[in-house]
N, C-alpha and C positions, 0 to 999 in steps of 0.2 A: 604489456599485453601478452597473454599466453593463450595458445589455442590447443585444445586437447580433443582427440577423437572420442566419440561416444558409441557410434556404430557406423555403418557404411555411408550413411548420408546425414549424420547428425554430429555436431561438435559443440564444445563449450568454449566461449571466448571469455577469458578472465582478465579483469582489470585490477590486479592486486588482491589483497585479502583484508583490507581495512574498510569496514562499513562506515560510511559517512557521506557528507554532502559532496565531497570531491569525487569519490567513486561513483556516486549516484549520477552526477553530472556527466561523467565519462560514459556510463552505460546509456544514459538517455541520448546523448549526441551520437554515439555509435549506432544505436538502434534506429534513430531517425535517418541517419545517413544510409544505412543498409536498406531500409524500406524505400528510400528515395532513389538510390542508385542501382539496386539489384532486384527490382520487382519481379522480373521474369525467372530469375534463378532461385530466389529464396521462397521456400514453401511456408515456413513459419519462423517467428522470432519470439522467444520468451525471455524478456529482461527480468533480472531479479538481483537485488542487493549489489553484488560486485561482478556479475557475469551476465552473459546472454547465451541462451540455448538456441543454436541455429540449425534448422533443417532445410536442406536444399534439394534441388532436382538432380538426381544422380545421372540422368541421361545427358545433362549439360556440363557437368564437371565432376571429376573424381576428387578424392580427399586432398591430393596435392594441389590440384588446380584451385579448389575452393579456398584452401589456406592462403594461397597467393592473392586471390581476389579479395578475400576478407581483409587481409593486411593492407592491401592497396586502397581499398574503399575507406577503411576506418582511419588510416593515416593521412589520407588526402583531404584537401579542402581547408577553408578558413572558417572556423566556428563563428567568428565575430561577424562574418558577412553573410552567412547562409541562414541565420535565424535559429540554428539548432540550440543556442544557449538560452532561449527564452523559457521561462518557467511559468506554468499556469498555477494560480493559487485558487483553491476551492474553499469557500467558507461554508461550514456546516453548523446549523443551529442545534444545540443540545440542551435538553431539559435534564438537570441533575437532581430532580426531586426524589423523595423517599419512595414514591410508588414505583419508580423505574430504576433507581440506583440501588439495585439489589444487594450490592456488596460495598456500597459507599461507606457505611459505618466501619466495616472491616478494614478498608483502605485507610480511613482516618485513624483508626486505632493503631494499625501497623506503622503508619508514618508519624504518629504523635502530633497530628495536625487537626485543626478544626475542619468542618465541612466546607466552610467558605474558603479556607486556605487551599484545600485540595482542588476545589472547583477553579479557583483563580490560577493556580499553578498549571493545571491541566489545560485550561483554555487560553492562557496567555502566550503559549509557545507555537511556533510555526513548525509543522511536522513534514518530513519527507516521505513520499510514498516509495517504499523500497521494493515491494513485491505484491503481486496479486495471486492468491492461492487459497487452499483449503476448501473454499466454496466460491462459486462465481461472484465476482465483485468484492470479495473479502480482501481489503487492502491492509497490508502490514505497514504501520507508520512508526517512525522513530525520529529522534529518541526521546522517550519520556524523561522528564526531570527526575533525577535520582531520588529526590525527596519523596516522591510518590510511587516509586518503583515497588512492585510487589509480585511474589511468585504466583503462578497459576493456582487455581483451587486444587486441593488434594483429590477431591472427587468432582469430576465435571458434571454439569447439569445435562440432563437428557434433552432439554429444549431451552434454548436461549431466544428470547423474543426478537423479532425483526427490528432492526434499528438500534439495538443495544450497543453502547459504547463501553469498551472494556480495556483493562490494562493487564499485561502479563510481562513481568520483568521490566525492561525499559522500552517496551513497545506498547502502542495503543492501536485499537482497531474498531471498526464498526461491523456488526453482524448484518449483512445485507438481506438475510432471510432467516427464518426460524430453523436453527440447527442445534445439535449437541455442541457443547463448548465448555472450556474450563477457565476462560478469562474472568477477571474480577470486574463485574459490571457496575459502572458508576453513573450511567445516565442513558438517555435514548434520544435519537434524532428522528424527527418526522420526515426527513428527507429520504426519498426513494433512491437507493444506491445502485439498483440494477434496472435497466430498461431492455427488455427482451426484444423490442422492436428496433433497437438502435444497433448500428454496425459496430460501435465500440463496446456495447453491452454495459460496461461498468461506468459509473459516474466519474470515478477517478482512475487515473492510469499511472503506471510507473513513471517517475520523473516529475509528476505533479507535486505540489505542496498543499497541505491542508491546515486550515485554521478553524478551531472550534469557537463558536459564539454561544455563551450561556444565555438561555432564555427562560422565561417564567412559564408556569403551568398553563396560563391562559393562551399565551402565544403558541405553545406546543400544540394545544388542542386546535387553535385557529389554523395552524399549518397542516392539520390532518393527522396529528399524532394520536397514538392509541395507548391508553393507560392499562389495558389488559395485560396480565403477565405473559400470556401466550398469544 
């Protein structure tokens, strides 16, 4: 673990530089512990990939004191007994049909695979939520199978429909709202990804895992899915 100052009351806590399930677990457990043990001192925590951005109340602790407190809090405790190692799995239904898989044919051509193979490969894996960013509720998931990895589009779309599921490199994600974007769109979920009336806001959080379930057109519509491009 490494702690580096960002400004007078913000620091970054790093857990190595290798993105993967191990570092994601460390980030999740540390975030849970800090929220539990230091609620009056911590103003904000932003977990992401291999690090946590920590903002604290400067009136309660200076940089040297917070460094000691962070190390003590993160290093203390038994993960096996406090429940921090539990992982929530969120299943998301996805329709991979031609009306919504705007770039599915391009992904198939790039991978040299059939549509059924791409859908199967994408939906059979359990993905780790590494970060939330870009837009509220936009979760970066990894890692996509190398067989269907594909670069971002050279020219981003001005509008990507809400619920679109895309691939960029070895990551996959769901667009929680209609925004510009350059990911390769292969399907769409009818699941609402953001609830503005909820304290947590986003359906999935860093540390969760996501599994995609391929559904047919009829089920997509029954679940409230929208086939309109925008």
